[in-house]
N, C-alpha and C positions, 0 to 999 in steps of 0.2 A: 514453080508457079503453079500450075495447076491446082497441084495438093494448096498451096495456099490459099487458091482461091476456092479449093474446095474448102476449107475449114471454115473460113468465111462465110460463106453461104452456108455452110449446114450452123453455124452460131447463130447466122440472122435469121436465120425459120426457127430457131430453138430458142432464141428471144422474140422473135413472134405467136410462137405455139404458146411459148409463155405469160406471153399480153394477154393474148385471147382468150390462156382460161383463164387469167387473173379476174375478168373486164366477164368472163361468164360465171362464176364462182360470186361476182357482187351480191349477199342476197337480194328475196325477191324488193323485202320491206326497206333496203336501200337505195337502189332503183329509185323506190318508187317517193320514197321523204325529199332524194334530190330532186327529184321529178314535180313534187307539189311545192318546194322554198324557190326553185325559181320559178315557177310560174305564180306562188305568191305573191315575193314581185315586181313581177306586171304587174300587176293587180291593185298593190303598194297599199292599199287599203280596206280594213275590217272595220263593222258598223256594227257595233257592241251593245244591243240594248237590256242594262241590267239592272236588278235589286237589289241589292248588296254589297254582293261583292266584286265589284269593280271597282274600288281605291284607290286613289293616284298610286302611290307606294307599289303598290300589287304588281300596275299592268303596266309600271316605272320598270321594274323586273323584266319582263316580257318586253321592251320594245329595246334596252341596254341589247339582247341578242338576236332582238330583227331589226335595226333600227330603219329598215325598207319598209316596212308593214304601216301605215300609219292610225291608230286604232282612233276608232271616233266612236264615244261613248254619250247615251241617249240612258238619263236613271230614271229613279222613281219608282213607283209600288207596280209590285206586280202584277197583280189584275189589271193595270191601267192599261201596261206596257202592252200586256196580253191584246186589250183592246184594241187598244192603238197597233198594233200588229197586223189583225185578222184586217181591222179597217184600211189597212193599207193592203194589204194582200188582194182583196173585195175589189178593192179603186182600178187595181193591175198596176202600183208598183211598190215593189217589195224590195224597203229598205233592207228589216235590218238580216243580217246575215247570223247572229246568235243569238240566242236570250236563254239566259244566267238569268235562277231566279227561286220564288217555290213550288216543288214541284204538285201544288193544286196545283195555279198558274196553266205550269205546263205541259198537267193533263186533260184536264175540265176544257181549259179557253183553247190551250194552239193543238195540242191531240187527236181533240175530240171536231174540233173545227178546220180538222185534213191541216193548217196548217205549218205539220212537219214532214223535214224527210229524213235518213236515215244516220245519227249520229252513227252507231255503232260502222257506220263503212265507213265514215273518218279515222278511226283509230289506226295508225302504223304499226309508232313504236314501237319497241318488245317488251319492253318496262311498261309503258300503258296497258299492253290486251292483254300480259302474264297477271292471270287472275289473281292467282295464287299473292301478290301483292299487299289484294282487296279485302277489304273486311266479311268475313265468313271466306272468304277463298272463291269472287266473284267480286265482278262489276253488278253492280244493281242498279234497273231501269226499274222506272213503274207501270208501262204502257206494258198490256197481258202481248202484246208481239217484240215487246224485247229487245225495243234500240231506238228509241224515240227522246225519250225521256233517265237520260242517265244521270243517277243520283251522286254525289261527290262528296257529299257531310254528311257525318253521322255525330249529329250534337244529346248528347245523353242531359232527358231533362227528366225533373221532376214530378213537375204534372202541370205547370203552366200556369199556378197559384200562385198569388202574389196575398201576404194581408199587412195588417196596420199592428206595428211592433204592440203600441199601447193596448189594443183590444181583443188581443189573441196572443195565446201563446202556443207556441206551437208542438210541443208535447202530449197534446188533447187529442193532435190525428195519427193515425195509424194504418186505416184505410180510407181510401175517397167518398167511401160511404159516407163518411165524418164530414164530409162540406159538408153534404146536405142534411145536417142533425136540424133539427126545426129550430136550432134555438140562433139559426144565422140567415132563415126567415127574411126577407128584407134588410140585410148588409153587405150581400153581396155585390160589387158590378163586375158588370164585364165583355169585353168589347164584343159590338154586333156578332153575336155566330153567323149568323149569313153572309156575314162577308166572305174573304179567302185567309185574312190574318190566324185564323184560330184552327184550319184543317187539320190539322199533324196532333191538336192533343180530343179535336171533334173525333179526327179516324180513334187515337185511343181509344178512349172513350164507348164509340159505337161498339165501333167490333173486339174490343176487349171480353171474352168468354166469363167472365165475369161482373161486367157492371154495363158494355151495350142498352141498346132504349131509351128500358127502363131509369137508366141517370141519368140521362141525359133530361128526358122529361122531370123528373125531378132537382137537376141544376137549373135548367132553362127555363119551368115553367111555372112548378109549387116553392120554390125558392120566392118569386119574386122581382128579379136582379132587376136592375137598372141597366138598358143598355146605351156604350156610347160609343159613335167611329173617333173620335182622338185620343189613340193608344197614350199622349202624354197625359191626357184632359184627366181619366181615369184614373192616372196611376195619381194625379195633383188630391186628386176626391180622397183616394186614400190616406193620402197623407196626410188632409184637414182632417180625418177621423165623421166623415160622413159613409165613408164605408168601411170596414170589419176587415171582409176578404175582395180582391179580383182577380181577374180572370183577361189573362194577355195584357196587363199591362206590361210599360215601355220605360226606359231607363231610370227602373229601383235600384240598380248598383252607382248612379251616382247621385241619384237621389238620395241613397241610407251616408254614400259617402259627404254627404252637407245636414247632414246630421240629424232629416227627417226620419219617423221612425214607420220605414218601412224594408220589407223583407220580402225574401224569395222562398221556397214552400225548399227548398235543397237537401233540406237539413232530417225531411220524416223518409224513415224509409215505410216505403210504401207498400201495404200486402200483393196487392196485386202487380205489384214491380213498376218501371220505369219508364216511361215512352223513348225513345228515339224519333230524332224529328230530319229531314235533311236543313230546315234549321233559312231555308232558303238557296241552299243549296243543289238543284238542279240546274242540267243544263241543255239545253238543247240547237239543233241543226235548222231554221227557214228554208224551209219550199220554194225557192228558184231565187236564193240568197246570190245578189249578185258578184258578192268577193271569195266562191269554195273554198280556195287551194284557203285566199287568207287565213278562213276562216276550220279547216284542215288544221294548218300549223297552231296557229292557237289555240287548239281544242289538246291538242297534243303537245304542246309546251307545256301546256296550264293541267295537264289531266300526273302527264311524266313530275317524279321524286322532284327539281326543284320547280316546277310549278306549283302542286301544291305547302311545300315547304315554303312556298314563299305569299299562299292563302294562309295558315298559320302561324307565320310571322305578325301579320298584317290586320288592325280588326278592320270592320264593315263600313261603309258610307252613312253609316246610326254612329258613329262610332263606339258600339259594343266591343267585345272581347272578343278573337283570333278563334276562331269556327276551329270543331274535330274534324279531318280529313279522314276519308275511311280507308285511306294510304295507310296501308301501315306497315309501312317498311321507313318511315320516317320520325323522328322520334317529336313523345309529346309531353317531355320535362316541360317546356316553353309554353306551354298552357296552361291559361288559371284551369284549378282544378274540376273546377264543376264542370270543366267543358271536357273532363275526360272521362272515359267508363271504369269501372270501378270493377276487381275481378269479382266473382261468386253474384253477385246484383244477379235479378230477372230483369231484361228489357224485349216492351213491346217494339218491333221493329217495321213502321207504319209506310216504308217507301216499300214492304212486298207488294207486288200488284195485286194479288188477290185483296185486298184495302182500298185498293187506287180508283172502282167506283164508286162515287160518294154521293150519286143522286138517290139513293134511298136514306143514307143521312141528312140531306137536306131536304127533303119532300119532309119528314119525320121533324126537323124543326121550324121549318115553314108553319108546322100546324102547330105548333109548340107556340112559338112566338104571336100568330094568328089568336091563336085561343089565351096569351095573359094578357094578351092589347084589347080583346074581346069584341072583335070584329069574328 
């Protein structure tokens, strides 16, 4: 009997020791994730201010996995949402947990306005923090501290230029400098360059060593373009033949499908290379967020393989084509051809933090617009 009891005690001790070892052996990230998920379910809510990539089909995929977390979205233009977040913070009433929108709003308005906490500190899942899964083997942050503004999209774009197919032959263009030839003077319509919508294209022109400030002076000054704030309206003007070229038009694919004479200059092999833009695809964590754990769960899901697959599967809030995720371990064949990067092409990635400071660029543009308007 004593021997049997001794064996039982030994087996019990071995079982307890194994259980203790198993508990101790649990990876730190897993314990962190489980605690975060439990806390997020208690919060039960996420306030998501989103400019483009917050369509219901995309968010519904998150809701299926985490039904205990209710997502409340506030949609709108990036600069409008950025201003609203700053206003709420200054009023002592922080509402937003996360902001997803243009990298320019994230940097110029929120980061420089001291409104952001570290989004890098939210990353938990191994597949998210593994930088080998991301474009160029890195998670791209645009801020100089490399932890506040995370960019998740790399959309290749020809130039941000569009044209009336009855008035322009795209084969005439080999270089961006061809766009500022004297023949196009007075025949260009553009989104207001002092807004935030053209930020990525402007950074490309301003910082590219073969273009620079002189190109901007010619394009927005000497060419005497007409500026418009409504991107759909300037597309209509181009379609009507009032202008031959357009900078920053919207809905051109839809207009083209309706038989209107408009197209994007995506077939031109620009000598200076192609621009990679975040296209409204950067995300940040608001300082003092009321639901930090829910924010952490969403960010890790969204930047995971399944989250970025969902992003590539669904159109954005404006009904435009799904974007190219910076995650490289997901298939790209679901994307339209224009959204895929072409092997062998030169790309200029404006999300590089050394191009983040747009103050000198906008100072130049203000001077250009002031001279153009005769002020």
